VOBA-1610 file (N, C-alpha, C; in pm, whole numbers, padded with zeros to 5 digits, always signed):
BEGIN
Met+12605-12230-04002Met+12679-12045-04019Met+12495-12008-04018Ala+12387-11985-04073Ala+12289-11914-04059Ala+12225-11902-03904Glu+12242-12073-03796Glu+12272-12014-03632Glu+12317-11905-03565Ala+12477-11926-03618Ala+12543-11792-03570Ala+12534-11668-03634Leu+12510-11621-03715Leu+12481-11559-03762Leu+12343-11494-03717Leu+12211-11567-03728Leu+12073-11481-03698Leu+12117-11468-03547Lys+12179-11547-03496Lys+12180-11531-03309Lys+12257-11366-03298His+12367-11376-03390His+12443-11248-03376His+12390-11092-03423His+12293-11104-03528His+12218-10979-03549His+12105-10962-03516Gly+12010-11081-03489Gly+11964-11078-03367Gly+11928-11017-03259Lys+12041-11006-03164Lys+12112-10947-03092Lys+11945-10980-02937Asp+12003-11146-02927Asp+11868-11172-02818Asp+11747-11144-02817Lys+11722-11101-02945Lys+11550-11130-02982Lys+11484-11258-03041Phe+11580-11358-03103Phe+11527-11419-03166Phe+11562-11575-03035Glu+11516-11680-03068Glu+11533-11814-03022Glu+11590-11855-03126Val+11725-11897-03129Val+11755-11997-03293Val+11777-12114-03244His+11731-12230-03344His+11788-12351-03313His+11813-12401-03496Ser+11895-12417-03530Ser+11918-12568-03642Ser+11946-12647-03628Ala+11871-12748-03740Ala+11937-12901-03730Ala+11913-12937-03878Gly+11943-13075-03898Gly+11985-13153-04055Gly+11834-13306-04015Thr+11853-13290-04168Thr+11773-13438-04175Thr+11901-13594-04125Gln+11971-13515-04151Gln+12127-13634-04166Gln+12290-13565-04084Pro+12238-13519-04002Pro+12381-13475-03919Pro+12475-13548-03901Ser+12583-13470-03895Ser+12735-13496-03871Ser+12794-13416-03847Val+12939-13455-03796Val+13018-13349-03710Val+13052-13288-03757Val+13012-13151-03712Val+13034-13016-03807Val+13160-13009-03908Asp+13147-12936-03999Asp+13304-12904-04103Asp+13418-12856-04010Glu+13506-12860-03988Glu+13592-12800-03950Glu+13591-12645-04043Arg+13563-12663-04148Arg+13539-12551-04302Arg+13456-12443-04206Thr+13354-12480-04203Thr+13212-12425-04151Thr+13268-12339-04001Leu+13326-12445-03885Leu+13393-12332-03797Leu+13472-12231-03801Ala+13578-12281-03913Ala+13700-12161-03948Ala+13593-12014-03999Ala+13536-12069-04080Ala+13441-11922-04160Ala+13343-11879-04061Ile+13313-11922-04001Ile+13250-11869-03851Ile+13316-11792-03734Ala+13436-11816-03756Ala+13532-11766-03662Ala+13575-11650-03725His+13627-11695-03847His+13674-11601-03925His+13656-11469-03940Phe+13450-11499-03936Phe+13396-11354-03930Phe+13377-11304-03835Gly+13418-11349-03731Gly+13416-11287-03610Gly+13323-11337-03458Leu+13259-11476-03520Leu+13152-11523-03406Leu+13207-11644-03319Asn+13189-11617-03260Asn+13241-11771-03159Asn+13121-11885-03152Thr+13236-11970-03233Thr+13189-12131-03262Thr+13168-12194-03122Asp+13171-12156-02970Asp+13175-12293-02869Asp+13018-12294-02900Gly+13070-12434-02833Gly+12894-12537-02759Gly+12825-12531-02983Phe+12879-12527-03051Phe+12798-12554-03149Phe+12840-12711-03203Tyr+12711-12806-03249Tyr+12692-12924-03239Tyr+12631-12936-03383Ser+12589-13044-03435Ser+12540-13087-03535Ser+12393-13158-03488Lys+12274-13132-03500Lys+12150-13172-03439Lys+12036-13246-03529His+12044-13347-03523His+11943-13395-03577His+11775-13326-03564Ile+11656-13273-03664Ile+11547-13241-03697Ile+11444-13312-03597Asn+11515-13418-03532Asn+11384-13471-03429Asn+11360-13447-03313Glu+11490-13319-03274Glu+11501-13288-03170Glu+11363-13184-03141Phe+11326-13130-03268Phe+11238-13034-03278Phe+11117-13092-03323Leu+11017-13255-03334Leu+10952-13226-03353Leu+10816-13207-03305His+10840-13185-03219His+10705-13151-03067His+10740-12941-03027Thr+10840-12857-03107Thr+10825-12756-03072Thr+10799-12714-03206His+10678-12546-03146His+10639-12484-03188His+10720-12336-03232Phe+10731-12361-03421Phe+10810-12215-03389Phe+10770-12098-03475Asp+10816-11956-03436Asp+10745-11854-03590Asp+10724-11837-03692Tyr+10924-11920-03691Tyr+10972-11904-03863Tyr+10990-12047-03853Val+11008-12116-04002Val+11068-12235-04033Val+11196-12213-04140Ile+11246-12178-04163Ile+11323-12176-04247Ile+11456-12288-04337Thr+11418-12298-04422Thr+11510-12399-04476Thr+11633-12343-04569Leu+11712-12382-04597Leu+11846-12288-04716Leu+11876-12398-04809Cys+11855-12475-04875Cys+11814-12557-05012Cys+11709-12628-05012Asp+11672-12635-05148Asp+11578-12670-05180Asp+11508-12814-05161Asp+11651-12873-05136Asp+11634-13062-05102Asp+11638-13065-04961Ala+11658-12912-04876Ala+11584-12958-04750Ala+11426-12879-04707Ala+11441-12794-04793Ala+11268-12809-04807Ala+11187-12883-04772Lys+11211-13000-04906Lys+11097-13077-04944Lys+11167-13205-04800Glu+11259-13207-04772Glu+11280-13315-04634Glu+11231-13296-04504Cys+11162-13166-04523Cys+11136-13115-04397Cys+10978-13062-04389Ala+10955-13063-04504Ala+10788-13044-04542Ala+10707-13127-04408Asn+10628-13063-04381Asn+10563-13127-04279Asn+10609-13158-04135Arg+10737-13185-04110Arg+10782-13212-04033Arg+10832-13099-03867Val+10799-12992-03902Val+10826-12898-03829Val+10736-12805-03841Asp+10672-12786-03680Asp+10594-12691-03698Asp+10609-12505-03694Gly+10559-12482-03761Gly+10605-12321-03738Gly+10497-12187-03857Asn+10465-12096-03774Asn+10368-12013-03891Asn+10416-11966-03999His+10514-11967-04009His+10569-11897-04135His+10687-12019-04218Cys+10690-12069-04281Cys+10815-12118-04385Cys+10870-12067-04488Leu+10979-11987-04451Leu+11076-11956-04565Leu+11171-12027-04669Ala+11135-12059-04765Ala+11260-12165-04829Ala+11334-12090-04905Trp+11480-12064-04862Trp+11565-12030-04972Trp+11658-12137-04953Asp+11766-12114-05111Asp+11826-12231-05153Asp+11951-12152-05174Phe+12099-12233-05072Phe+12239-12195-05089Phe+12239-12308-05097Ala+12413-12319-05256Ala+12466-12431-05225Ala+12546-12455-05169Asp+12574-12623-05154Asp+12663-12685-05036Asp+12804-12633-05081Pro+12869-12519-04970Pro+13033-12520-04977Pro+13096-12630-05002Lys+13016-12768-04970Lys+13153-12850-05018Lys+13148-12871-05154Thr+13012-12842-05243Thr+12976-12854-05319Thr+13071-12756-05431Arg+13105-12595-05416Arg+13181-12491-05468Arg+13278-12537-05518Ser+13320-12511-05645Ser+13488-12491-05681Ser+13546-12428-05660Glu+13496-12285-05625Glu+13587-12182-05643Glu+13647-12190-05506Pro+13718-12090-05513Pro+13792-12080-05362Pro+13732-11992-05238His+13772-12048-05120His+13697-11966-05007His+13520-11988-05044Ala+13540-12107-05042Ala+13415-12187-05096Ala+13282-12126-04955Phe+13333-12178-04801Phe+13279-12171-04714Phe+13241-12053-04641Glu+13371-11952-04682Glu+13345-11799-04672Glu+13225-11724-04741Lys+13225-11776-04850Lys+13168-11701-04979Lys+13023-11735-04957Thr+12983-11877-04920Thr+12842-11865-04861Thr+12789-11830-04739Leu+12873-11816-04635Leu+12850-11751-04546Leu+12834-11607-04594Gln+12884-11534-04601Gln+12829-11378-04642Gln+12687-11408-04757Glu+12716-11488-04813Glu+12524-11477-04884Glu+12445-11502-04776Ile+12480-11609-04712Ile+12377-11623-04574Ile+12376-11485-04499Asn+12448-11433-04470Asn+12477-11338-04369Asn+12384-11225-04433Glu+12360-11204-04607Glu+12303-11114-04618Glu+12154-11145-04619Arg+12138-11240-04682Arg+11965-11256-04619Arg+11896-11260-04514Ile+12020-11320-04400Ile+12014-11291-04292Ile+12009-11134-04212Lys+12042-11081-04284Lys+12057-10930-04225Lys+11879-10869-04279Gln+11886-10849-04435Gln+11701-10904-04489Gln+11636-10937-04415Phe+11607-11036-04334Phe+11548-11092-04260Phe+11522-11028-04136Val+11591-10985-04078Val+11644-10945-03929Val+11586-10774-03966Gln+11545-10768-04084Gln+11537-10614-04092Gln+11374-10590-04094Ser+11380-10684-04194Ser+11175-10698-04228Ser+11113-10696-04118His+11226-10816-04014His+11110-10833-03898His+11100-10690-03797Lys+11176-10635-03826Lys+11188-10531-03708Lys+11081-10461-03723Lys+10995-10429-03913Lys+10910-10380-03923Lys+10737-10425-03944Glu+10789-10548-03912Glu+10657-10628-03887Glu+10554-10651-03788Lys+10451-10569-03815Lys+10311-10579-03700Lys+10248-10578-03738Pro+10140-10661-03687Pro+09992-10641-03735Pro+09894-10557-03836Ala+09885-10673-03942Ala+09849-10521-04065Ala+09731-10440-04018Ser+09753-10311-04045Ser+09726-10211-03954Ser+09608-10137-04134Ile+09486-10157-04158Ile+09389-10182-04262Ile+09232-10124-04206Ser+09176-09999-04324Ser+09074-09985-04224Ser+08976-10068-04319Pro+08819-10092-04237Pro+08726-10105-04299Pro+08727-10067-04474Thr+08741-09935-04420Thr+08702-09917-04634Thr+08841-09962-04673Thr+08954-09917-04629Thr+08980-09983-04761Thr+09001-10139-04809Phe+08975-10203-04667Phe+08946-10344-04739Phe+08784-10359-04822Tyr+08740-10319-04791Tyr+08603-10363-04852Tyr+08623-10315-05053Lys+08693-10142-05004Lys+08782-10118-05186Lys+08838-10245-05204Ala+08931-10246-05175Ala+08986-10383-05210Ala+08938-10437-05293Leu+08822-10481-05223Leu+08721-10647-05235Leu+08616-10604-05412Ala+08604-10457-05406Ala+08522-10410-05486Ala+08599-10439-05621Asp+08645-10542-05628Asp+08703-10512-05830Asp+08743-10668-05792Asp+08642-10677-05944Asp+08638-10853-06003Asp+08849-10909-06007Ile+08869-10867-06062Ile+09005-10928-06022Ile+09116-10942-05853Arg+09093-10821-05844Arg+09079-10812-05676Arg+09052-10936-05589Leu+08924-10874-05640Leu+08848-11018-05569Leu+08856-11161-05580Lys+08815-11221-05680Lys+08865-11311-05745Lys+09024-11381-05710Ser+09061-11311-05762Ser+09301-11323-05646Ser+09197-11346-05522Leu+09185-11289-05430Leu+09181-11285-05304Leu+09128-11421-05292Leu+09046-11475-05336Leu+08902-11630-05315Leu+09020-11702-05329Leu+09094-11723-05487Leu+09174-11812-05523Leu+09279-11839-05441Ile+09333-11739-05379Ile+09459-11789-05301Ile+09404-11805-05141Ala+09312-11777-05101Ala+09224-11874-04997Ala+09228-11959-05014Val+09186-12065-05137Val+09145-12192-05221Val+09324-12262-05205Glu+09340-12179-05278Glu+09470-12266-05290Glu+09572-12225-05145Gln+09604-12169-05062Gln+09699-12082-04969Gln+09812-11992-05030Glu+09812-12040-05167Glu+09958-12000-05223Glu+09922-11938-05381Val+09935-11825-05456Val+09940-11870-05587Val+10081-11792-05732Cys+10048-11792-05758Cys+10177-11706-05818Cys+10071-11608-05978Val+10159-11484-05993Val+10114-11439-06135Val+10064-11493-06249Cys+10174-11636-06263Cys+10117-11617-06392Cys+09965-11740-06370Glu+09946-11804-06292Glu+09852-11919-06207Glu+09725-11821-06206Leu+09715-11687-06128Leu+09650-11641-06206Leu+09564-11545-06325Met+09658-11562-06404Met+09662-11499-06525Met+09544-11598-06605Thr+09602-11764-06609Thr+09515-11882-06647Thr+09363-11876-06559Ala+09355-11851-06415Ala+09243-11910-06345Ala+09209-11811-06430Leu+09201-11630-06414Leu+09112-11577-06419Leu+09086-11520-06616Asn+09174-11608-06700Asn+09185-11551-06827Asn+09193-11443-06893Glu+09285-11391-06769Glu+09361-11268-06826Glu+09467-11268-06888Gln+09481-11205-07028Gln+09596-11218-07101Gln+09739-11081-07042Ser+09687-10976-06963Ser+09799-10878-06974Ser+09838-10955-06781Gln+09948-10937-06824Gln+10040-10977-06686Gln+10096-10856-06620Pro+10071-10768-06651Pro+10106-10597-06614Pro+09989-10565-06469Lys+09857-10630-06583Lys+09768-10546-06519Lys+09718-10702-06403Val+09770-10765-06386Val+09724-10882-06254Val+09869-10840-06174Ser+09969-10779-06186Ser+10076-10798-06145Ser+10020-10647-06062Arg+09984-10571-06155Arg+09893-10441-06024Arg+09844-10446-05988His+09731-10534-05960His+09596-10519-05884His+09683-10629-05747Leu+09787-10718-05761Leu+09850-10842-05657Leu+09940-10688-05563Ala+10024-10596-05647Ala+10092-10496-05600Ala+10007-10456-05525Gln+09922-10414-05535Gln+09798-10288-05467Gln+09744-10346-05348Leu+09695-10504-05357Leu+09692-10603-05243Leu+09778-10654-05119Lys+09902-10581-05171Lys+10056-10607-05101Lys+10117-10479-04992Lys+10053-10356-05083Lys+10079-10265-05035Lys+09982-10262-04919Gln+09888-10264-04950Gln+09751-10263-04857Gln+09800-10311-04673Gly+09903-10440-04770Gly+09877-10510-04635Gly+09790-10673-04627Ile+09717-10676-04716Ile+09642-10795-04735Ile+09711-10955-04774Leu+09827-10851-04866Leu+09866-10987-04912Leu+10036-11001-04855Ser+10080-11116-04828Ser+10245-11130-04843Ser+10326-11222-04977Asp+10396-11206-05004Asp+10488-11273-05056Asp+10601-11360-05063Arg+10673-11430-05107Arg+10784-11551-05113Arg+10795-11550-05229Lys+10989-11552-05252Lys+11018-11592-05368Lys+11091-11733-05353His+11070-11826-05506His+11138-11895-05497His+11157-11947-05656Gln+11304-11936-05643Gln+11355-11955-05764Gln+11326-11841-05882Gln+11248-11847-06008Gln+11248-11741-06040Gln+11104-11682-06011Trp+11012-11767-05943Trp+10840-11705-05869Trp+10843-11610-05762Val+10734-11552-05783Val+10706-11516-05663Val+10505-11540-05668Phe+10546-11580-05472Phe+10416-11691-05431Phe+10333-11558-05368Tyr+10160-11568-05393Tyr+10179-11445-05294Tyr+10047-11543-05251Ser+09997-11491-05094Ser+09927-11574-04982Ser+09875-11465-04877Leu+09770-11470-04809Leu+09710-11407-04730Leu+09793-11372-04643Asn+09759-11277-04628Asn+09927-11159-04468Asn+09878-11226-04403Pro+09937-11323-04300Pro+09940-11375-04158Pro+09923-11291-04092Thr+09934-11138-04064Thr+09912-11049-03939Thr+09754-10995-03992Leu+09670-11053-04105Leu+09497-11003-04112Leu+09464-11000-04029Pro+09323-10907-03947Pro+09279-10883-03921Pro+09176-11093-03864Ile+09158-11084-03825Ile+09089-11236-03846Ile+08963-11262-03930Trp+08926-11106-03849Trp+08750-11068-03951Trp+08775-11061-04080Met+08860-11018-04115Met+08878-10966-04248Met+08919-11143-04327Lys+08996-11196-04280Lys+09014-11307-04333Lys+08882-11392-04317Gln+08799-11393-04202Gln+08659-11505-04221Gln+08561-11414-04343Thr+08613-11324-04398Thr+08520-11274-04504Thr+08551-11282-04576Ile+08717-11292-04628Ile+08741-11417-04762Ile+08639-11551-04727Thr+08702-11587-04651Thr+08678-11769-04680Thr+08523-11736-04621Ser+08431-11660-04560Ser+08282-11704-04589Ser+08243-11654-04774Thr+08290-11607-04796Thr+08285-11591-04952Thr+08275-11716-05051Val+08442-11767-05051Val+08486-11916-05057Val+08317-11997-05021Val+08288-12003-04896Val+08181-12117-04855Val+08014-12108-04877Asn+08017-11949-04932Asn+07928-12002-04927Asn+07829-11927-05102Glu+07930-11830-05167Glu+07949-11861-05339Glu+08026-11933-05373Pro+08057-12107-05380Pro+08095-12140-05449Pro+08176-12137-05559Asn+08016-12058-05655Asn+08041-12079-05781Asn+08094-11948-05878Phe+08106-11850-05740Phe+08113-11783-05850Phe+08281-11778-05862Ile+08400-11829-05874Ile+08473-11851-05866Ile+08534-11996-05955Glu+08399-12063-05956Glu+08417-12213-05988Glu+08499-12265-06124Asn+08489-12153-06235Asn+08551-12184-06360Asn+08665-12170-06356Glu+08712-12060-06275Glu+08832-12013-06249Glu+08936-12113-06195Leu+08865-12168-06042Leu+08975-12303-06014Leu+08959-12388-06070Ala+08866-12393-06213Ala+08808-12500-06316Ala+08970-12466-06425Arg+09008-12399-06458Arg+09153-12315-06556Arg+09228-12349-06494Leu+09245-12342-06327Leu+09358-12336-06260Leu+09400-12477-06253Asn+09318-12565-06215Asn+09353-12706-06212Asn+09358-12754-06283Ala+09333-12719-06461Ala+09344-12781-06575Ala+09496-12741-06655Met+09562-12640-06512Met+09682-12636-06559Met+09803-12735-06561Gly+09717-12814-06474Gly+09825-12945-06410Gly+09993-12923-06370Asp+10066-12986-06492Asp+10206-12992-06414Asp+10301-12886-06530Asp+10174-12787-06584Asp+10233-12667-06651Asp+10273-12551-06504Arg+10206-12581-06398Arg+10201-12454-06281Arg+10355-12499-06260Pro+10361-12397-06177Pro+10531-12376-06135Pro+10515-12429-06022Thr+10644-12469-06053Thr+10673-12602-05930Thr+10718-12483-05780Arg+10706-12572-05710Arg+10701-12479-05549Arg+10761-12588-05472Val+10812-12558-05313Val+10861-12645-05205Val+10728-12633-05153Ala+10742-12744-05110Ala+10619-12780-05019Ala+10632-12748-04912Arg+10484-12628-04842Arg+10480-12547-04725Arg+10530-12618-04576Cys+10662-12583-04490Cys+10585-12664-04391Cys+10558-12604-04306Cys+10455-12493-04275Cys+10420-12461-04201Cys+10313-12436-04197Asn+10205-12462-04102Asn+10074-12485-04096Asn+09984-12369-04143
//
């Protein structure tokens, strides 16, 4: 479904492939739902993920939590998007396959629209250094550089900051400036460094971590002490 929809909405701007960890014959109800949507189903067949083990992708998108876990580190991609849709075979309501297709369709349209807007972050040195001139923002960026991604509650614990709105405001500012990106998984929003951030800006952040490890030593200790209380996230299936 996702392959057909992305090819349709992408209008040849994307090279699209789909695969699974346990492929079988394509369910006729899937083909019927795609055809009912008005898309061609010729040539569709189930493929195994192993066909793409040596292929590099810009985006790797998983469509359920189980797939995200099974595909972790098995497919090479720059960005990993973990979506979670119910298997239409397990849905009891009428027209389950058509409803699942519509749900995936909405997410695909959002993806295509956001991709049209995606471009290298345009951040002036002044804006970048002003962003670093705040203890919460700077330490948040350093923690994210170490952990790859964190959510608000993790930063609240690490920074020993009781105000969730305060931390969220700082993260929202960094995202608005193009320094951070975010992704949603279940009820959590995880923040990471914007992959389009200029290399010298990324190096400035990581160099601070390397050369001043004591600056966030206590924050990392509090974060690690959370243990099993940290939010559950899917394994990232990208570099």
